[in-house]
MMTF fields as JSON, N, C-alpha, C and O atoms, coordinates in Angstrom:
{
  "mmtfVersion": "1.0.0",
  "mmtfProducer": "UNKNOWN",
  "numBonds": 447,
  "numAtoms": 448,
  "numGroups": 112,
  "numChains": 1,
  "numModels": 1,
  "chainsPerModel": [1],
  "groupsPerChain": [112],
  "chainIdList": ["A"],
  "bondAtomList": [4, 2, 8, 6, 12, 10, 16, 14, 20, 18, 24, 22, 28, 26, 32, 30, 36, 34, 40, 38, 44, 42, 48, 46, 52, 50, 56, 54, 60, 58, 64, 62, 68, 66, 72, 70, 76, 74, 80, 78, 84, 82, 88, 86, 92, 90, 96, 94, 100, 98, 104, 102, 108, 106, 112, 110, 116, 114, 120, 118, 124, 122, 128, 126, 132, 130, 136, 134, 140, 138, 144, 142, 148, 146, 152, 150, 156, 154, 160, 158, 164, 162, 168, 166, 172, 170, 176, 174, 180, 178, 184, 182, 188, 186, 192, 190, 196, 194, 200, 198, 204, 202, 208, 206, 212, 210, 216, 214, 220, 218, 224, 222, 228, 226, 232, 230, 236, 234, 240, 238, 244, 242, 248, 246, 252, 250, 256, 254, 260, 258, 264, 262, 268, 266, 272, 270, 276, 274, 280, 278, 284, 282, 288, 286, 292, 290, 296, 294, 300, 298, 304, 302, 308, 306, 312, 310, 316, 314, 320, 318, 324, 322, 328, 326, 332, 330, 336, 334, 340, 338, 344, 342, 348, 346, 352, 350, 356, 354, 360, 358, 364, 362, 368, 366, 372, 370, 376, 374, 380, 378, 384, 382, 388, 386, 392, 390, 396, 394, 400, 398, 404, 402, 408, 406, 412, 410, 416, 414, 420, 418, 424, 422, 428, 426, 432, 430, 436, 434, 440, 438, 444, 442],
  "bondOrderList": [1, 1, 1, 1, 1, 1, 1, 1, 1, 1, 1, 1, 1, 1, 1, 1, 1, 1, 1, 1, 1, 1, 1, 1, 1, 1, 1, 1, 1, 1, 1, 1, 1, 1, 1, 1, 1, 1, 1, 1, 1, 1, 1, 1, 1, 1, 1, 1, 1, 1, 1, 1, 1, 1, 1, 1, 1, 1, 1, 1, 1, 1, 1, 1, 1, 1, 1, 1, 1, 1, 1, 1, 1, 1, 1, 1, 1, 1, 1, 1, 1, 1, 1, 1, 1, 1, 1, 1, 1, 1, 1, 1, 1, 1, 1, 1, 1, 1, 1, 1, 1, 1, 1, 1, 1, 1, 1, 1, 1, 1, 1],
  "groupList": [{"groupName": "MET", "atomNameList": ["N", "CA", "C", "O"], "elementList": ["N", "C", "C", "O"], "formalChargeList": [0, 0, 0, 0], "bondAtomList": [1, 0, 2, 1, 3, 2], "bondOrderList": [1, 1, 2], "singleLetterCode": "M", "chemCompType": "L-PEPTIDE LINKING"}, {"groupName": "THR", "atomNameList": ["N", "CA", "C", "O"], "elementList": ["N", "C", "C", "O"], "formalChargeList": [0, 0, 0, 0], "bondAtomList": [1, 0, 2, 1, 3, 2], "bondOrderList": [1, 1, 2], "singleLetterCode": "T", "chemCompType": "L-PEPTIDE LINKING"}, {"groupName": "VAL", "atomNameList": ["N", "CA", "C", "O"], "elementList": ["N", "C", "C", "O"], "formalChargeList": [0, 0, 0, 0], "bondAtomList": [1, 0, 2, 1, 3, 2], "bondOrderList": [1, 1, 2], "singleLetterCode": "V", "chemCompType": "L-PEPTIDE LINKING"}, {"groupName": "GLU", "atomNameList": ["N", "CA", "C", "O"], "elementList": ["N", "C", "C", "O"], "formalChargeList": [0, 0, 0, 0], "bondAtomList": [1, 0, 2, 1, 3, 2], "bondOrderList": [1, 1, 2], "singleLetterCode": "E", "chemCompType": "L-PEPTIDE LINKING"}, {"groupName": "GLY", "atomNameList": ["N", "CA", "C", "O"], "elementList": ["N", "C", "C", "O"], "formalChargeList": [0, 0, 0, 0], "bondAtomList": [1, 0, 2, 1, 3, 2], "bondOrderList": [1, 1, 2], "singleLetterCode": "G", "chemCompType": "PEPTIDE LINKING"}, {"groupName": "PRO", "atomNameList": ["N", "CA", "C", "O"], "elementList": ["N", "C", "C", "O"], "formalChargeList": [0, 0, 0, 0], "bondAtomList": [1, 0, 2, 1, 3, 2], "bondOrderList": [1, 1, 2], "singleLetterCode": "P", "chemCompType": "L-PEPTIDE LINKING"}, {"groupName": "SER", "atomNameList": ["N", "CA", "C", "O"], "elementList": ["N", "C", "C", "O"], "formalChargeList": [0, 0, 0, 0], "bondAtomList": [1, 0, 2, 1, 3, 2], "bondOrderList": [1, 1, 2], "singleLetterCode": "S", "chemCompType": "L-PEPTIDE LINKING"}, {"groupName": "ASP", "atomNameList": ["N", "CA", "C", "O"], "elementList": ["N", "C", "C", "O"], "formalChargeList": [0, 0, 0, 0], "bondAtomList": [1, 0, 2, 1, 3, 2], "bondOrderList": [1, 1, 2], "singleLetterCode": "D", "chemCompType": "L-PEPTIDE LINKING"}, {"groupName": "ALA", "atomNameList": ["N", "CA", "C", "O"], "elementList": ["N", "C", "C", "O"], "formalChargeList": [0, 0, 0, 0], "bondAtomList": [1, 0, 2, 1, 3, 2], "bondOrderList": [1, 1, 2], "singleLetterCode": "A", "chemCompType": "L-PEPTIDE LINKING"}, {"groupName": "LEU", "atomNameList": ["N", "CA", "C", "O"], "elementList": ["N", "C", "C", "O"], "formalChargeList": [0, 0, 0, 0], "bondAtomList": [1, 0, 2, 1, 3, 2], "bondOrderList": [1, 1, 2], "singleLetterCode": "L", "chemCompType": "L-PEPTIDE LINKING"}, {"groupName": "ARG", "atomNameList": ["N", "CA", "C", "O"], "elementList": ["N", "C", "C", "O"], "formalChargeList": [0, 0, 0, 0], "bondAtomList": [1, 0, 2, 1, 3, 2], "bondOrderList": [1, 1, 2], "singleLetterCode": "R", "chemCompType": "L-PEPTIDE LINKING"}, {"groupName": "HIS", "atomNameList": ["N", "CA", "C", "O"], "elementList": ["N", "C", "C", "O"], "formalChargeList": [0, 0, 0, 0], "bondAtomList": [1, 0, 2, 1, 3, 2], "bondOrderList": [1, 1, 2], "singleLetterCode": "H", "chemCompType": "L-PEPTIDE LINKING"}, {"groupName": "TRP", "atomNameList": ["N", "CA", "C", "O"], "elementList": ["N", "C", "C", "O"], "formalChargeList": [0, 0, 0, 0], "bondAtomList": [1, 0, 2, 1, 3, 2], "bondOrderList": [1, 1, 2], "singleLetterCode": "W", "chemCompType": "L-PEPTIDE LINKING"}, {"groupName": "GLN", "atomNameList": ["N", "CA", "C", "O"], "elementList": ["N", "C", "C", "O"], "formalChargeList": [0, 0, 0, 0], "bondAtomList": [1, 0, 2, 1, 3, 2], "bondOrderList": [1, 1, 2], "singleLetterCode": "Q", "chemCompType": "L-PEPTIDE LINKING"}, {"groupName": "CYS", "atomNameList": ["N", "CA", "C", "O"], "elementList": ["N", "C", "C", "O"], "formalChargeList": [0, 0, 0, 0], "bondAtomList": [1, 0, 2, 1, 3, 2], "bondOrderList": [1, 1, 2], "singleLetterCode": "C", "chemCompType": "L-PEPTIDE LINKING"}, {"groupName": "ILE", "atomNameList": ["N", "CA", "C", "O"], "elementList": ["N", "C", "C", "O"], "formalChargeList": [0, 0, 0, 0], "bondAtomList": [1, 0, 2, 1, 3, 2], "bondOrderList": [1, 1, 2], "singleLetterCode": "I", "chemCompType": "L-PEPTIDE LINKING"}, {"groupName": "LYS", "atomNameList": ["N", "CA", "C", "O"], "elementList": ["N", "C", "C", "O"], "formalChargeList": [0, 0, 0, 0], "bondAtomList": [1, 0, 2, 1, 3, 2], "bondOrderList": [1, 1, 2], "singleLetterCode": "K", "chemCompType": "L-PEPTIDE LINKING"}],
  "groupTypeList": [0, 1, 2, 3, 4, 1, 5, 2, 6, 7, 8, 7, 9, 8, 10, 0, 11, 8, 3, 3, 3, 9, 11, 8, 3, 12, 13, 10, 10, 1, 2, 10, 2, 2, 8, 8, 6, 8, 6, 7, 8, 8, 7, 14, 10, 9, 9, 9, 1, 15, 9, 4, 9, 7, 7, 7, 15, 15, 8, 13, 8, 10, 8, 3, 14, 4, 4, 8, 1, 16, 8, 5, 8, 10, 10, 16, 10, 8, 8, 8, 1, 1, 1, 16, 5, 16, 10, 8, 8, 8, 16, 1, 16, 1, 8, 1, 1, 13, 16, 2, 8, 16, 1, 6, 16, 5, 10, 10, 11, 8, 8, 8],
  "groupIdList": [1, 2, 3, 4, 5, 6, 7, 8, 9, 10, 11, 12, 13, 14, 15, 16, 17, 18, 19, 20, 21, 22, 23, 24, 25, 26, 27, 28, 29, 30, 31, 32, 33, 34, 35, 36, 37, 38, 39, 40, 41, 42, 43, 44, 45, 46, 47, 48, 49, 50, 51, 52, 53, 54, 55, 56, 57, 58, 59, 60, 61, 62, 63, 64, 65, 66, 67, 68, 69, 70, 71, 72, 73, 74, 75, 76, 77, 78, 79, 80, 81, 82, 83, 84, 85, 86, 87, 88, 89, 90, 91, 92, 93, 94, 95, 96, 97, 98, 99, 100, 101, 102, 103, 104, 105, 106, 107, 108, 109, 110, 111, 112],
  "secStructList": [7, 7, 6, 6, 1, 7, 7, 7, 7, 2, 2, 2, 2, 2, 2, 2, 2, 2, 2, 2, 2, 2, 2, 2, 2, 2, 2, 2, 2, 2, 2, 2, 2, 2, 2, 2, 2, 7, 1, 1, 2, 2, 2, 2, 2, 2, 2, 2, 2, 2, 2, 6, 7, 7, 2, 2, 2, 2, 2, 2, 2, 2, 2, 2, 2, 6, 1, 1, 7, 7, 7, 7, 7, 7, 7, 1, 1, 7, 7, 7, 7, 7, 1, 2, 2, 2, 2, 2, 2, 2, 2, 2, 2, 2, 2, 2, 2, 2, 2, 2, 2, 2, 2, 2, 1, 7, 7, 7, 7, 7, 7, 7],
  "xCoordList": [42.623, 42.003, 40.406, 39.929, 39.732, 38.256, 37.572, 38.281, 36.265, 35.74, 36.124, 36.25, 36.322, 36.712, 38.285, 38.783, 38.963, 40.336, 41.219, 42.443, 40.609, 41.448, 42.021, 41.367, 43.27, 43.867, 43.076, 42.567, 43.199, 42.531, 43.67, 44.666, 43.603, 44.78, 44.644, 43.586, 45.865, 45.732, 44.744, 43.984, 44.641, 43.825, 42.16, 41.296, 41.967, 40.577, 40.183, 39.049, 41.353, 41.154, 40.988, 40.215, 41.823, 41.377, 40.228, 39.772, 39.633, 38.611, 37.416, 36.506, 37.279, 36.432, 36.336, 35.281, 37.51, 37.747, 36.974, 36.028, 37.309, 36.785, 35.344, 34.718, 34.582, 33.381, 32.693, 31.569, 33.338, 32.708, 32.73, 31.71, 33.945, 33.89, 32.735, 31.971, 32.642, 31.393, 30.124, 29.362, 29.9, 28.65, 28.42, 27.318, 29.472, 29.523, 29.092, 28.236, 29.654, 29.446, 28.123, 27.552, 27.437, 26.122, 25.058, 23.934, 25.505, 24.526, 24.724, 23.633, 25.715, 25.776, 25.122, 24.505, 25.196, 24.424, 22.951, 22.193, 22.485, 21.1, 20.587, 19.498, 21.511, 21.121, 20.812, 19.931, 21.745, 21.61, 20.339, 19.662, 20.007, 18.769, 17.398, 16.475, 17.371, 16.5, 16.286, 15.164, 17.358, 17.164, 16.81, 16.229, 17.096, 16.71, 15.354, 14.719, 14.703, 13.352, 12.368, 11.155, 12.892, 11.866, 11.218, 11.885, 9.846, 9.076, 9.69, 10.0, 9.817, 10.499, 11.433, 11.766, 11.903, 12.905, 12.22, 12.764, 10.935, 10.448, 10.239, 10.35, 9.885, 9.681, 11.138, 11.288, 12.047, 13.549, 14.072, 14.764, 13.674, 14.084, 13.266, 13.843, 11.848, 11.128, 11.653, 11.659, 12.096, 12.437, 13.781, 13.884, 14.787, 15.999, 16.024, 16.809, 15.032, 14.926, 14.341, 14.667, 13.509, 12.654, 13.731, 13.686, 14.816, 15.859, 16.984, 17.827, 16.99, 17.997, 19.202, 20.217, 19.18, 20.349, 20.511, 19.598, 21.545, 21.493, 22.29, 22.735, 22.448, 23.24, 24.631, 25.057, 25.307, 26.658, 26.776, 27.651, 26.081, 25.886, 25.545, 26.239, 24.522, 24.028, 25.094, 25.193, 25.785, 26.867, 28.025, 28.588, 28.407, 29.397, 29.022, 29.847, 27.749, 27.111, 27.125, 27.51, 26.809, 26.813, 28.395, 28.642, 29.291, 30.604, 31.164, 32.098, 30.629, 31.077, 30.625, 31.29, 29.497, 29.041, 29.59, 29.34, 30.274, 30.954, 29.924, 29.767, 29.291, 28.402, 26.932, 26.461, 26.383, 25.043, 24.991, 25.661, 24.187, 24.052, 22.829, 21.742, 23.105, 22.026, 21.057, 21.407, 19.596, 18.574, 18.798, 19.417, 18.199, 18.352, 17.52, 16.484, 17.949, 17.308, 15.954, 15.703, 14.975, 13.472, 13.121, 13.794, 12.249, 11.52, 11.057, 10.539, 11.285, 10.625, 9.283, 8.633, 8.793, 7.278, 6.93, 7.744, 5.672, 5.168, 5.281, 5.307, 5.344, 5.455, 4.23, 3.111, 4.408, 3.269, 2.511, 3.147, 1.288, 0.476, 0.069, -0.24, 0.047, -0.275, -1.334, -1.56, -2.021, -3.288, -2.896, -3.834, -1.782, -1.505, -1.785, -2.55, -1.299, -1.823, -3.294, -3.651, -4.227, -5.49, -5.963, -6.807, -5.36, -5.64, -5.063, -5.758, -3.786, -3.452, -4.168, -4.166, -4.855, -5.707, -6.965, -7.346, -7.575, -8.703, -8.368, -9.186, -7.157, -6.82, -6.522, -6.999, -5.904, -5.883, -7.255, -7.516, -8.079, -9.402, -10.072, -10.624, -10.03, -10.57, -10.072, -10.818, -8.736, -7.989, -8.317, -8.359, -8.566, -9.136, -10.549, -10.887, -11.344, -12.719, -12.827, -13.739, -11.768, -11.905, -11.5, -12.134, -10.365, -10.025, -11.182, -11.383, -11.881, -13.091, -14.257, -14.97, -14.369, -15.376, -14.991, -15.877, -13.69, -13.231, -13.374, -13.846, -12.988, -13.073, -14.476, -14.72, -15.3, -17.002, -17.607, -18.681, -17.225, -18.06, -17.9, -16.818, -19.059, -19.215, -18.206, -18.169, -17.486, -16.616, -17.615, -18.494, -17.249, -18.041, -16.978, -15.752, -17.587, -16.877, -17.244, -18.362, -16.113, -16.126, -17.081, -17.101, -17.924, -19.013, -18.29, -17.481, -18.588, -17.887, -18.469, -17.885],
  "yCoordList": [-3.265, -3.483, -3.417, -3.821, -2.911, -2.805, -4.059, -4.965, -4.095, -5.165, -5.395, -6.539, -4.352, -4.25, -4.412, -4.516, -4.439, -4.812, -3.595, -3.728, -2.345, -1.057, -0.853, -1.17, -0.315, 0.074, 1.46, 2.47, 1.091, 2.055, 2.767, 2.143, 4.257, 4.884, 5.149, 5.036, 5.529, 5.649, 6.766, 6.601, 7.814, 9.077, 8.566, 9.03, 7.652, 7.067, 6.015, 5.838, 5.409, 4.538, 5.373, 5.118, 6.413, 7.306, 8.043, 8.422, 8.323, 9.043, 8.137, 8.644, 6.862, 5.834, 5.54, 5.405, 5.444, 5.272, 6.371, 6.12, 7.649, 8.871, 8.772, 9.02, 8.454, 8.553, 7.411, 7.611, 6.211, 5.278, 5.636, 5.448, 6.297, 6.807, 7.754, 7.621, 8.863, 9.87, 9.037, 9.254, 8.154, 7.515, 6.75, 6.799, 6.014, 5.491, 6.32, 5.949, 7.504, 8.49, 8.975, 9.139, 9.281, 9.713, 8.54, 8.831, 7.199, 6.15, 6.349, 6.454, 6.445, 6.562, 7.755, 7.778, 8.641, 10.014, 9.624, 9.913, 9.064, 8.49, 7.787, 8.012, 6.825, 6.002, 6.563, 6.135, 7.7, 8.474, 9.385, 9.621, 9.856, 10.761, 9.842, 10.125, 8.93, 8.04, 7.453, 7.361, 7.128, 6.738, 7.712, 7.373, 8.846, 10.118, 10.371, 10.785, 10.149, 10.516, 9.409, 9.612, 8.26, 7.218, 7.175, 7.568, 6.646, 6.711, 5.608, 5.822, 4.503, 3.297, 2.554, 2.886, 1.469, 0.284, -0.138, -0.095, -0.55, -1.267, -0.34, -0.73, 1.095, 1.901, 2.43, 2.743, 2.394, 2.595, 1.507, 1.776, 0.344, -0.798, -0.847, -1.03, -0.657, -0.499, 0.655, 0.512, 1.794, 2.837, 2.435, 2.716, 1.793, 1.526, 0.426, 0.426, -0.459, -1.433, -0.948, -1.478, 0.031, 0.773, 1.406, 1.444, 1.963, 2.802, 1.797, 2.222, 0.689, -0.383, -0.389, -0.877, 0.148, 0.179, -1.222, -1.648, -1.771, -3.173, -2.92, -1.818, -4.206, -4.233, -3.755, -3.277, -3.887, -3.549, -2.046, -1.574, -1.358, 0.218, 0.55, 1.372, -0.046, 0.316, 0.259, 1.158, -0.786, -1.114, -0.139, 0.292, 0.238, 1.258, 2.541, 3.21, 2.896, 4.287, 4.174, 5.189, 3.221, 3.027, 3.184, 3.842, 2.631, 2.665, 3.89, 4.234, 4.743, 6.098, 7.065, 8.029, 6.718, 7.489, 7.201, 7.965, 6.209, 5.796, 4.771, 4.792, 3.912, 2.97, 3.539, 4.466, 3.01, 3.483, 4.78, 5.023, 5.669, 7.041, 7.279, 6.748, 8.173, 8.446, 9.306, 10.039, 9.237, 10.029, 11.409, 11.439, 12.518, 13.725, 13.732, 13.067, 14.53, 14.609, 15.088, 16.063, 14.36, 14.832, 15.581, 15.454, 16.186, 16.978, 15.834, 14.83, 16.055, 15.127, 15.24, 14.277, 16.456, 16.768, 17.73, 18.37, 17.736, 18.598, 20.121, 20.482, 20.941, 22.288, 22.909, 22.746, 23.622, 24.181, 25.219, 26.064, 25.182, 26.205, 27.211, 26.941, 28.466, 29.436, 30.301, 30.313, 31.018, 31.753, 33.26, 33.958, 33.876, 35.203, 35.634, 36.593, 35.094, 35.978, 36.347, 37.448, 35.393, 35.58, 36.793, 37.607, 36.823, 37.88, 39.199, 40.214, 39.173, 40.398, 40.981, 42.174, 39.921, 40.542, 41.254, 42.346, 40.672, 41.129, 42.585, 43.504, 42.682, 44.071, 44.846, 45.974, 44.676, 45.494, 45.977, 47.153, 44.984, 45.292, 46.362, 47.348, 46.173, 47.012, 48.344, 49.321, 48.425, 49.701, 50.47, 51.7, 49.704, 50.322, 50.936, 52.021, 50.084, 50.407, 51.768, 52.568, 51.978, 53.096, 54.152, 55.195, 54.139, 55.238, 55.773, 56.973, 54.793, 55.151, 55.887, 56.757, 55.55, 56.064, 57.407, 58.249, 57.727, 59.112, 60.029, 61.16, 59.557, 60.268, 60.724, 61.854, 59.849, 59.846, 60.768, 61.204, 61.208, 62.112, 63.652, 64.144, 64.264, 65.507, 66.511, 66.416, 67.369, 68.254, 69.525, 70.072, 69.777, 71.09, 72.305, 72.201, 73.251, 74.553, 75.481, 75.581, 76.148, 77.178, 78.187, 78.39, 78.874, 79.774, 81.154, 81.59, 81.743, 82.936, 84.145, 85.223],
  "zCoordList": [13.587, 12.308, 12.634, 13.694, 11.681, 11.715, 11.005, 10.565, 10.906, 10.183, 8.823, 8.387, 8.115, 6.61, 6.554, 5.433, 7.461, 7.313, 7.44, 7.432, 7.563, 7.514, 8.833, 9.826, 8.941, 10.272, 11.095, 10.61, 12.286, 13.125, 13.621, 13.987, 13.675, 14.195, 15.678, 16.296, 16.222, 17.796, 18.047, 19.001, 17.38, 17.59, 17.56, 18.304, 16.663, 16.598, 17.868, 18.312, 18.301, 19.531, 20.783, 21.707, 20.693, 21.852, 21.906, 22.985, 20.702, 20.722, 20.997, 21.653, 20.592, 21.041, 22.427, 23.048, 22.893, 24.507, 25.062, 25.809, 24.746, 25.518, 25.337, 26.367, 24.227, 24.053, 24.87, 25.329, 25.066, 26.0, 27.149, 27.813, 27.799, 29.274, 29.537, 30.493, 28.491, 28.648, 28.804, 29.746, 27.965, 27.876, 29.17, 29.718, 29.696, 31.033, 32.049, 32.852, 32.088, 33.125, 33.111, 34.189, 31.84, 31.752, 32.167, 32.575, 32.029, 32.531, 33.928, 34.489, 34.727, 36.277, 36.697, 37.762, 36.032, 36.442, 36.243, 37.169, 35.261, 35.143, 36.266, 36.794, 36.649, 37.665, 39.043, 39.789, 39.326, 40.645, 40.454, 41.454, 39.363, 39.262, 39.312, 40.076, 38.589, 38.722, 40.327, 40.825, 40.944, 42.244, 43.209, 44.24, 42.98, 43.829, 43.673, 44.642, 42.386, 42.066, 42.228, 42.183, 42.412, 42.373, 43.998, 44.955, 44.13, 45.161, 46.102, 47.274, 45.506, 46.235, 45.471, 44.334, 46.118, 45.439, 44.07, 42.967, 44.344, 43.122, 41.862, 40.699, 42.304, 41.274, 40.462, 39.281, 41.496, 40.907, 39.872, 38.891, 40.207, 39.719, 38.271, 37.199, 38.408, 36.95, 36.105, 34.882, 36.655, 35.858, 35.088, 33.894, 35.754, 35.515, 34.304, 33.356, 34.55, 33.607, 32.252, 31.189, 32.333, 31.101, 30.341, 29.111, 31.093, 30.484, 29.936, 29.147, 30.289, 29.904, 30.604, 30.106, 31.804, 32.703, 33.549, 34.257, 33.425, 34.081, 35.352, 35.673, 36.143, 37.262, 37.401, 38.452, 36.362, 36.292, 36.366, 37.091, 35.773, 35.602, 37.072, 37.67, 37.665, 38.919, 40.145, 40.98, 40.135, 40.824, 40.732, 41.738, 39.335, 39.151, 39.795, 40.418, 39.645, 40.249, 41.774, 42.356, 42.461, 43.825, 44.334, 45.345, 43.677, 43.994, 43.839, 44.563, 42.819, 42.58, 43.718, 44.096, 44.185, 45.245, 46.604, 47.536, 46.749, 47.875, 48.714, 49.935, 47.813, 48.683, 48.947, 48.287, 49.787, 49.902, 50.528, 51.532, 49.957, 50.491, 51.277, 51.049, 52.285, 53.08, 52.407, 51.483, 52.92, 52.249, 53.125, 54.189, 52.503, 53.209, 54.361, 54.39, 55.442, 56.643, 56.475, 55.767, 57.177, 56.947, 58.328, 59.351, 58.237, 59.69, 60.467, 59.979, 61.771, 62.634, 62.984, 63.388, 62.841, 63.092, 61.956, 61.291, 61.839, 60.829, 61.306, 62.483, 60.191, 60.583, 61.296, 60.809, 62.446, 63.092, 62.252, 61.621, 62.227, 61.55, 62.452, 63.613, 61.944, 62.898, 62.465, 61.254, 63.208, 62.901, 62.747, 62.361, 62.951, 63.096, 61.703, 61.596, 60.589, 59.22, 59.244, 58.825, 59.759, 59.674, 60.568, 60.192, 61.731, 62.728, 62.104, 62.069, 61.612, 60.855, 59.72, 59.42, 59.042, 57.842, 58.591, 58.17, 59.64, 60.364, 60.919, 60.897, 61.386, 61.99, 60.874, 60.999, 59.804, 58.597, 58.127, 57.877, 58.035, 57.473, 58.479, 57.99, 59.952, 60.812, 60.686, 60.745, 60.5, 60.352, 59.23, 59.241, 58.187, 56.897, 57.049, 56.577, 57.783, 57.989, 58.763, 58.553, 59.725, 60.727, 59.978, 60.133, 59.003, 58.315, 57.341, 57.154, 56.772, 55.835, 56.74, 56.239, 57.847, 58.776, 59.173, 59.316, 59.381, 59.867, 58.608, 58.719, 57.494, 56.285, 55.902, 55.479, 56.065, 55.695, 56.596, 56.182, 57.739, 58.633, 58.064, 57.744, 58.002, 57.514, 58.393, 59.62, 57.748, 58.503, 58.998, 58.332, 60.204, 60.637, 60.281, 60.318, 59.996, 59.65, 60.835, 61.339, 61.2, 62.358, 61.813, 60.599, 62.671, 62.437, 62.208, 63.027, 61.178, 61.034, 61.62, 61.518]
}
């Protein structure tokens, strides 16, 4: 029965249940996205509070992921910088300069 006293069909109950499940799934996905995007735990908690996502939804999202998830592996050292591109550019410039020098020389014609 609804508030007005009219009966609710089984199809309507099934539809409402499906909508509630879909809404809960989207809330759990939102928790995971916010957690992955936040810079730290305090930032994550602030963003979740702003979105109105409470501890129950967070616990459900954590359980769905299988507990605490590991952060992606990070590099242990910074990538090495190389100077080879600069040298290659210098070589290219030198080669271009040499080609111009060769083509700018006057050609000698054979004496007829």
